[in-house]
KOLVODREN-263239 format. One record per residue (C-alpha): residue number from 0; residue in three letters; x, y, z; chain. Coordinates in steps of 0.2 Angstrom, whole numbers. Example, Ala and Ser with C-alpha at 12.3 -4.5 7.8 and 13.67 -1.06 7.14 Angstrom:
REM residues 2
0 ala 62 -22 39 A
1 ser 68 -5 36 A
END
This chain:
REM residues 553
0 met -78 -158 -101 A
1 ser -76 -162 -83 A
2 pro -84 -150 -70 A
3 ser -67 -145 -63 A
4 val -61 -139 -80 A
5 thr -78 -130 -83 A
6 phe -76 -121 -66 A
7 leu -58 -116 -70 A
8 arg -64 -108 -86 A
9 ser -78 -99 -78 A
10 arg -78 -81 -72 A
11 gly -85 -87 -55 A
12 ala -69 -95 -52 A
13 phe -60 -78 -50 A
14 leu -71 -75 -35 A
15 val -59 -86 -25 A
16 pro -43 -75 -28 A
17 ile -53 -59 -26 A
18 leu -60 -64 -9 A
19 leu -43 -71 -4 A
20 ala -35 -54 -9 A
21 ala -48 -44 1 A
22 thr -46 -56 17 A
23 leu -27 -52 17 A
24 arg -28 -33 13 A
25 phe -43 -25 22 A
26 pro -42 -31 40 A
27 asp -33 -20 54 A
28 leu -27 -8 41 A
29 ala -22 4 56 A
30 ser -13 -9 66 A
31 arg 5 -5 58 A
32 pro 14 11 62 A
33 met 14 23 48 A
34 his 30 23 38 A
35 ala 39 40 36 A
36 asp 34 40 17 A
37 glu 16 37 22 A
38 gly 16 51 34 A
39 val 23 63 21 A
40 his 10 58 8 A
41 ala -4 59 21 A
42 asp 2 77 24 A
43 arg 1 81 6 A
44 phe -16 74 5 A
45 gly -22 84 20 A
46 thr -18 100 11 A
47 leu -28 94 -4 A
48 leu -42 89 7 A
49 glu -43 106 16 A
50 gly -45 115 0 A
51 gly -26 120 -2 A
52 gly -26 112 -19 A
53 tyr -12 101 -26 A
54 ala 5 108 -32 A
55 tyr 17 95 -40 A
56 asp 35 96 -32 A
57 pro 47 88 -44 A
58 thr 60 84 -30 A
59 glu 49 74 -19 A
60 tyr 32 66 -16 A
61 his 28 58 -33 A
62 gly 13 61 -44 A
63 pro -5 66 -39 A
64 thr -16 51 -43 A
65 leu -14 44 -25 A
66 tyr -20 60 -17 A
67 tyr -35 63 -28 A
68 met -40 45 -26 A
69 thr -40 47 -7 A
70 leu -53 60 -8 A
71 leu -67 47 -11 A
72 pro -64 37 6 A
73 ala -61 54 15 A
74 trp -78 61 9 A
75 leu -87 45 12 A
76 gln -82 45 30 A
77 gly -87 64 31 A
78 ala -69 70 34 A
79 arg -66 88 28 A
80 arg -50 91 39 A
81 tyr -33 83 40 A
82 val -36 79 58 A
83 glu -52 69 54 A
84 ile -43 56 43 A
85 asp -35 41 49 A
86 glu -24 26 43 A
87 val -39 16 37 A
88 thr -44 31 26 A
89 leu -27 32 18 A
90 arg -23 14 16 A
91 ala -40 9 10 A
92 val -35 16 -7 A
93 pro -20 4 -11 A
94 ala -30 -10 -2 A
95 val -44 -8 -15 A
96 leu -32 -6 -29 A
97 gly -23 -22 -23 A
98 val -40 -31 -24 A
99 ala -44 -23 -41 A
100 leu -27 -29 -48 A
101 val -32 -47 -44 A
102 ala -49 -45 -51 A
103 ala -41 -37 -67 A
104 his -33 -54 -71 A
105 leu -50 -59 -78 A
106 gly -44 -48 -93 A
107 ala -28 -59 -95 A
108 arg -38 -74 -100 A
109 ala -36 -69 -119 A
110 phe -17 -72 -118 A
111 leu -14 -83 -103 A
112 gly -29 -94 -105 A
113 ala -42 -96 -92 A
114 pro -33 -108 -80 A
115 gly -17 -97 -82 A
116 ala -26 -81 -78 A
117 leu -34 -89 -63 A
118 ser -17 -95 -57 A
119 ala -9 -78 -59 A
120 ala -24 -70 -50 A
121 leu -21 -82 -35 A
122 leu -2 -79 -35 A
123 ala -6 -60 -35 A
124 ala -18 -62 -21 A
125 val -6 -71 -10 A
126 ser 11 -64 -15 A
127 pro 19 -57 2 A
128 ala 26 -42 -7 A
129 met 9 -38 -16 A
130 val -1 -40 0 A
131 tyr 11 -30 11 A
132 tyr 12 -15 0 A
133 ser -7 -16 -4 A
134 arg -8 -10 14 A
135 tyr 4 4 12 A
136 tyr 0 22 8 A
137 ile 13 24 -6 A
138 his 12 25 -25 A
139 glu 18 8 -30 A
140 ile 2 -2 -30 A
141 pro -7 12 -40 A
142 leu 7 11 -52 A
143 val 7 -8 -54 A
144 phe -12 -7 -57 A
145 phe -12 7 -70 A
146 thr 3 -3 -79 A
147 phe -8 -18 -79 A
148 ala -23 -8 -86 A
149 ala -11 -1 -100 A
150 leu -5 -19 -104 A
151 leu -22 -26 -105 A
152 gly -28 -12 -116 A
153 ala -13 -15 -127 A
154 cys -16 -34 -128 A
155 arg -34 -31 -132 A
156 tyr -29 -19 -146 A
157 leu -17 -31 -154 A
158 arg -30 -44 -155 A
159 arg -43 -32 -162 A
160 pro -36 -15 -167 A
161 ala -49 -2 -164 A
162 ala -50 16 -157 A
163 leu -57 11 -140 A
164 pro -43 -1 -134 A
165 ala -30 12 -141 A
166 leu -38 26 -130 A
167 leu -39 14 -115 A
168 thr -21 10 -117 A
169 gly -16 28 -118 A
170 ala -26 32 -103 A
171 gly -18 19 -93 A
172 ala -1 25 -98 A
173 gly -6 43 -94 A
174 leu -11 37 -76 A
175 met 6 29 -74 A
176 leu 15 45 -78 A
177 ala 4 54 -66 A
178 thr 8 42 -52 A
179 lys 26 40 -51 A
180 glu 42 46 -60 A
181 thr 48 28 -63 A
182 ala 33 25 -75 A
183 pro 45 28 -90 A
184 leu 55 12 -85 A
185 ala 39 1 -87 A
186 leu 33 10 -102 A
187 gly 50 9 -111 A
188 ser 52 -9 -106 A
189 leu 35 -13 -113 A
190 leu 39 -4 -130 A
191 leu 56 -13 -131 A
192 ala 48 -29 -127 A
193 val 35 -27 -141 A
194 ala 48 -23 -153 A
195 ala 59 -38 -148 A
196 ser 44 -49 -149 A
197 asn 40 -43 -166 A
198 leu 58 -47 -172 A
199 val 56 -64 -165 A
200 asp 40 -67 -174 A
201 his 48 -63 -190 A
202 trp 63 -74 -186 A
203 arg 53 -89 -181 A
204 asp 42 -87 -197 A
205 glu 27 -93 -189 A
206 thr 10 -95 -197 A
207 ser 2 -83 -184 A
208 pro 5 -65 -189 A
209 pro 18 -54 -180 A
210 leu 13 -45 -164 A
211 leu 13 -28 -172 A
212 arg 3 -33 -188 A
213 gly -12 -22 -189 A
214 val -6 -8 -179 A
215 arg -13 9 -186 A
216 gly -4 25 -185 A
217 arg -20 34 -181 A
218 asp -23 23 -166 A
219 val -6 26 -160 A
220 gly -9 44 -161 A
221 leu -25 42 -151 A
222 ala -16 33 -138 A
223 val -2 46 -136 A
224 leu -16 60 -136 A
225 ala -25 51 -122 A
226 ala -9 48 -112 A
227 val -4 66 -113 A
228 ala -22 73 -109 A
229 val -23 62 -93 A
230 ala -6 66 -87 A
231 leu -8 85 -90 A
232 ala -25 85 -81 A
233 phe -17 78 -65 A
234 phe -1 87 -66 A
235 ser -9 104 -69 A
236 ser -21 101 -54 A
237 arg -36 99 -65 A
238 leu -30 112 -78 A
239 ala -28 125 -64 A
240 gly -10 130 -69 A
241 pro 5 125 -79 A
242 gly 17 124 -65 A
243 gly 15 105 -62 A
244 val 17 101 -80 A
245 val 34 110 -81 A
246 gly 39 101 -64 A
247 ala 34 84 -71 A
248 leu 46 87 -86 A
249 arg 60 92 -74 A
250 ala 57 78 -62 A
251 tyr 64 64 -74 A
252 gly 81 73 -74 A
253 leu 81 75 -55 A
254 tyr 76 57 -52 A
255 ala 90 51 -64 A
256 glu 102 61 -54 A
257 arg 96 54 -38 A
258 ala 97 36 -44 A
259 gly 116 36 -43 A
260 thr 118 48 -28 A
261 ala 127 42 -13 A
262 ser 114 37 0 A
263 trp 110 23 12 A
264 his 97 18 -1 A
265 leu 111 12 -12 A
266 his 111 -7 -14 A
267 arg 120 -21 -24 A
268 trp 113 -26 -41 A
269 asp 105 -42 -34 A
270 tyr 96 -33 -20 A
271 tyr 79 -37 -27 A
272 leu 82 -55 -31 A
273 arg 89 -58 -14 A
274 leu 73 -52 -6 A
275 leu 63 -63 -17 A
276 ile 73 -79 -17 A
277 his 77 -80 1 A
278 phe 78 -67 16 A
279 pro 86 -75 31 A
280 ala 79 -71 48 A
281 arg 77 -80 64 A
282 gly 61 -83 72 A
283 thr 50 -80 57 A
284 pro 43 -90 42 A
285 val 55 -94 28 A
286 trp 54 -79 18 A
287 thr 54 -83 -1 A
288 glu 44 -80 -16 A
289 gly 54 -93 -25 A
290 leu 38 -102 -31 A
291 val 34 -86 -42 A
292 leu 51 -85 -49 A
293 ala 52 -104 -53 A
294 leu 34 -104 -61 A
295 ala 39 -87 -70 A
296 leu 54 -96 -78 A
297 ala 42 -110 -84 A
298 gly 30 -98 -91 A
299 gly 43 -89 -101 A
300 val 49 -106 -108 A
301 ser 31 -110 -113 A
302 gly 31 -95 -124 A
303 trp 45 -103 -134 A
304 val 39 -121 -134 A
305 gly 24 -125 -146 A
306 lys 10 -114 -145 A
307 gly 11 -109 -127 A
308 val -3 -114 -115 A
309 pro -20 -119 -119 A
310 gly -31 -104 -123 A
311 gly -16 -92 -122 A
312 asp -5 -83 -134 A
313 ala 13 -88 -136 A
314 arg 18 -71 -144 A
315 val 11 -62 -129 A
316 leu 20 -73 -117 A
317 arg 37 -70 -126 A
318 cys 33 -51 -125 A
319 leu 29 -53 -106 A
320 gly 46 -62 -104 A
321 phe 56 -48 -113 A
322 tyr 46 -35 -103 A
323 thr 49 -43 -86 A
324 leu 68 -46 -89 A
325 leu 70 -28 -96 A
326 leu 62 -21 -81 A
327 leu 71 -32 -69 A
328 ala 88 -27 -77 A
329 leu 84 -8 -76 A
330 tyr 79 -8 -58 A
331 ser 94 -19 -54 A
332 ala 106 -8 -63 A
333 ile 100 8 -54 A
334 pro 110 9 -37 A
335 tyr 96 18 -28 A
336 lys 84 4 -22 A
337 thr 69 3 -11 A
338 pro 60 -14 -9 A
339 trp 43 -8 -15 A
340 cys 50 -4 -32 A
341 leu 51 -23 -36 A
342 leu 32 -24 -37 A
343 gly 33 -19 -56 A
344 phe 43 -33 -62 A
345 leu 36 -45 -49 A
346 his 19 -43 -57 A
347 gly 27 -47 -73 A
348 met 34 -63 -65 A
349 ile 16 -67 -58 A
350 leu 8 -66 -75 A
351 leu 22 -78 -82 A
352 ala 20 -89 -67 A
353 gly 1 -91 -70 A
354 ala 5 -98 -87 A
355 gly 20 -108 -80 A
356 ala 9 -117 -67 A
357 val -2 -123 -81 A
358 phe 13 -127 -92 A
359 val 21 -138 -78 A
360 val 5 -147 -74 A
361 gln 1 -151 -92 A
362 ser 19 -157 -94 A
363 phe 15 -173 -84 A
364 lys 4 -184 -94 A
365 lys -2 -196 -81 A
366 thr -17 -191 -70 A
367 ala -8 -197 -54 A
368 ser 8 -186 -58 A
369 arg -3 -171 -62 A
370 ala -12 -173 -46 A
371 leu 4 -174 -36 A
372 val 11 -158 -45 A
373 val -6 -149 -41 A
374 val -4 -154 -22 A
375 leu 14 -148 -22 A
376 leu 9 -131 -30 A
377 gly -5 -130 -18 A
378 ala 7 -133 -3 A
379 ala 19 -120 -9 A
380 ser 5 -107 -12 A
381 thr -1 -110 6 A
382 his 16 -106 12 A
383 leu 14 -89 2 A
384 val -2 -86 11 A
385 trp 7 -89 28 A
386 gln 21 -77 23 A
387 ala 8 -64 17 A
388 phe -1 -65 34 A
389 ser 15 -65 44 A
390 ala 22 -50 35 A
391 ser 6 -40 36 A
392 phe 1 -44 54 A
393 arg 14 -53 65 A
394 phe 30 -44 58 A
395 ala 22 -29 50 A
396 ala 35 -17 58 A
397 asp 48 -30 62 A
398 pro 65 -28 53 A
399 arg 65 -47 51 A
400 asn 52 -44 38 A
401 pro 60 -43 21 A
402 tyr 48 -29 16 A
403 val 50 -18 31 A
404 tyr 62 -4 27 A
405 ala 68 10 38 A
406 his 51 8 47 A
407 thr 43 17 61 A
408 gly 43 7 77 A
409 thr 29 4 89 A
410 asp 38 16 101 A
411 val 29 30 92 A
412 tyr 13 25 101 A
413 ala 21 27 118 A
414 ile 27 45 112 A
415 val 10 51 107 A
416 asp 1 43 122 A
417 arg 13 51 134 A
418 leu 10 68 125 A
419 lys -9 66 127 A
420 glu -7 62 146 A
421 val 3 78 148 A
422 ala -10 88 138 A
423 arg -24 83 149 A
424 ala -16 92 163 A
425 his -12 108 153 A
426 pro -25 122 153 A
427 asp -25 123 134 A
428 gly -26 104 132 A
429 thr -20 98 115 A
430 ser -16 117 111 A
431 leu -2 117 123 A
432 pro 15 123 116 A
433 val 27 109 110 A
434 gln 44 111 103 A
435 val 52 97 92 A
436 ile 71 100 89 A
437 ser 81 89 77 A
438 arg 90 89 61 A
439 glu 84 71 58 A
440 asn 70 67 47 A
441 leu 56 64 60 A
442 trp 42 58 49 A
443 pro 29 52 52 A
444 leu 29 61 69 A
445 pro 20 76 62 A
446 trp 6 64 57 A
447 tyr 4 57 74 A
448 met 5 74 82 A
449 arg -8 82 69 A
450 gly -20 83 84 A
451 phe -9 95 93 A
452 ser -11 113 86 A
453 his 4 122 93 A
454 val 19 112 88 A
455 gly 35 121 83 A
456 trp 48 112 72 A
457 trp 66 118 75 A
458 asn 83 112 68 A
459 gly 92 119 83 A
460 val 90 126 101 A
461 ser 86 145 101 A
462 asp 90 157 115 A
463 glu 75 167 110 A
464 gly 58 166 118 A
465 lys 53 154 132 A
466 pro 55 136 131 A
467 ala 39 126 128 A
468 pro 32 116 142 A
469 val 36 100 132 A
470 val 51 98 122 A
471 leu 55 83 110 A
472 leu 72 81 103 A
473 thr 86 70 97 A
474 pro 101 66 108 A
475 asp 113 77 98 A
476 met 102 92 103 A
477 glu 102 88 122 A
478 pro 118 98 127 A
479 ala 111 114 119 A
480 leu 95 112 128 A
481 val 103 110 145 A
482 arg 112 126 142 A
483 arg 96 135 136 A
484 leu 86 129 152 A
485 tyr 99 130 165 A
486 glu 113 143 160 A
487 val 104 156 149 A
488 pro 90 161 161 A
489 pro 94 170 177 A
490 arg 94 159 192 A
491 gly 77 164 198 A
492 glu 69 161 182 A
493 arg 75 143 179 A
494 glu 61 130 178 A
495 leu 65 112 182 A
496 tyr 62 100 167 A
497 val 60 81 169 A
498 ser 61 66 157 A
499 leu 45 63 148 A
500 phe 49 44 145 A
501 asp 54 31 158 A
502 arg 64 22 145 A
503 pro 74 25 129 A
504 val 62 27 114 A
505 glu 65 26 95 A
506 leu 55 33 81 A
507 arg 63 20 70 A
508 pro 79 10 71 A
509 gln 94 21 76 A
510 val 83 37 78 A
511 glu 81 40 96 A
512 leu 69 53 103 A
513 arg 70 61 120 A
514 gly 57 71 128 A
515 tyr 57 84 143 A
516 val 42 92 151 A
517 ala 41 106 164 A
518 ala 40 98 181 A
519 ser 24 107 187 A
520 leu 15 100 171 A
521 trp 22 83 174 A
522 glu 16 83 192 A
523 gly -1 88 186 A
524 ser -2 74 173 A
525 arg 3 62 187 A
526 arg -12 67 198 A
527 leu -24 64 184 A
528 glu -19 45 183 A
529 pro -33 33 187 A
530 gly -34 30 205 A
531 ala -24 44 211 A
532 pro -33 53 226 A
533 ala -36 71 224 A
534 gly -22 82 230 A
535 glu -10 68 231 A
536 arg 4 63 219 A
537 gly 0 49 207 A
538 pro 6 32 207 A
539 ala 20 36 196 A
540 ala 28 49 208 A
541 asp 43 38 211 A
542 leu 45 37 192 A
543 ala 45 56 191 A
544 ala 58 57 205 A
545 arg 69 45 196 A
546 asp 66 55 180 A
547 arg 73 70 189 A
548 thr 90 62 190 A
549 arg 90 59 172 A
550 ser 83 77 167 A
551 pro 95 90 159 A
552 gln 101 99 174 A
END
């Protein structure tokens, strides 16, 4: 046996994709602005961190596993309050699970063979979608990881039926259910795929036993019991109350209703395939995960030709093919679509693609031809690495990135920086009163303003009380603010407000945010600028004067 073949079959070879996965997932986790969904989940975690417990809401937010897992990195950095955590604290959880997902492909050697499992691990490590969302504080990567854990447990059980793999399979399924409401789609697809594969085994009349042969009812009961116990433990907030359990049961009906509700999240049936095959954008890399799709097709074929790939199991490959197609069909049929939902069936494609890479290489008998194919596959994989790097770093919040979706723009940093400048001139510092007025969804702005302790959130302009010295609002609220500042108060009690920003700023595309600050506070903040002589107006005095012409007067 050649040294190269020996290396491919060794566990040490998996260090390559694991290290590659870590290199793409861990650096600069705080460099991209928080998405609105990330901000919402961060707020939910903040309540848990500060001792407020966890209460499942069936209408929003998804399951609790993400929040409980985030307690560990928060505690390790000594954080006990919401204001003490940062983007790295939060995003470290999906990043670690993203690397663990790649490492878990070691367990796929039993049905993909060692070279196939290694190829799948490499593709999972560099897939642009997998990398990008492994740096995203949402539930999708945990869901994919737990799904893979359940799949590995099931495969181990089918090879050697016993109580332990049955329990592991059930625990994985329970964690899936406690992570996101779409888990039944994956579980249902897996069960249907196993049933379809078993029928095919009977139809083909192969010498190897059908996939479900040896399954014992007692073990199925243990798996179901483990799944229910794990899910209940999380949804009941560690058995603190039944409310979360009842909400979890209600959630499936609510999400089924939402799946077809009119929304700007509604997309065509081929939305996910178009993202993966080719996403046209100028000035960017050629966005495509076509290599994964093509190799997945080859891997699916390998399960129907001969005995599959060396060291693998053709029956499991057929099952994976059914599972991936069913899950793709279900997600494509649901009108409500968000790009991160593709990760579930994309990972199924990656597993098939690992076998497909081996199948394609071994289809060529001559050494020179095989070498050429390996070089071409290596070049295509390098292009995936370049896409993953570009998506996660160069175009991390750019709409030209196929996986950027209603994302917060970098203007959010300018908004917060300007607020901090003004706060330095206020006697109360970051406790200065701030009003935010909008009917828009302004997440993740609350996350970025978590250091300001007196922020009021309003869905309209009120005539009651005195306006805060700083007001943030969307343009539709501006006429009402003008009336409140300059028509409601008696003439002698009116205070001049000036624009907080020297240019238009957007929280995210098409969501403009405007800001106004009391002129006296503005002048004080200008005098604190570096280099401004004491008692004189700062270097931005001309800007402040120009702002007055734009202020609501």
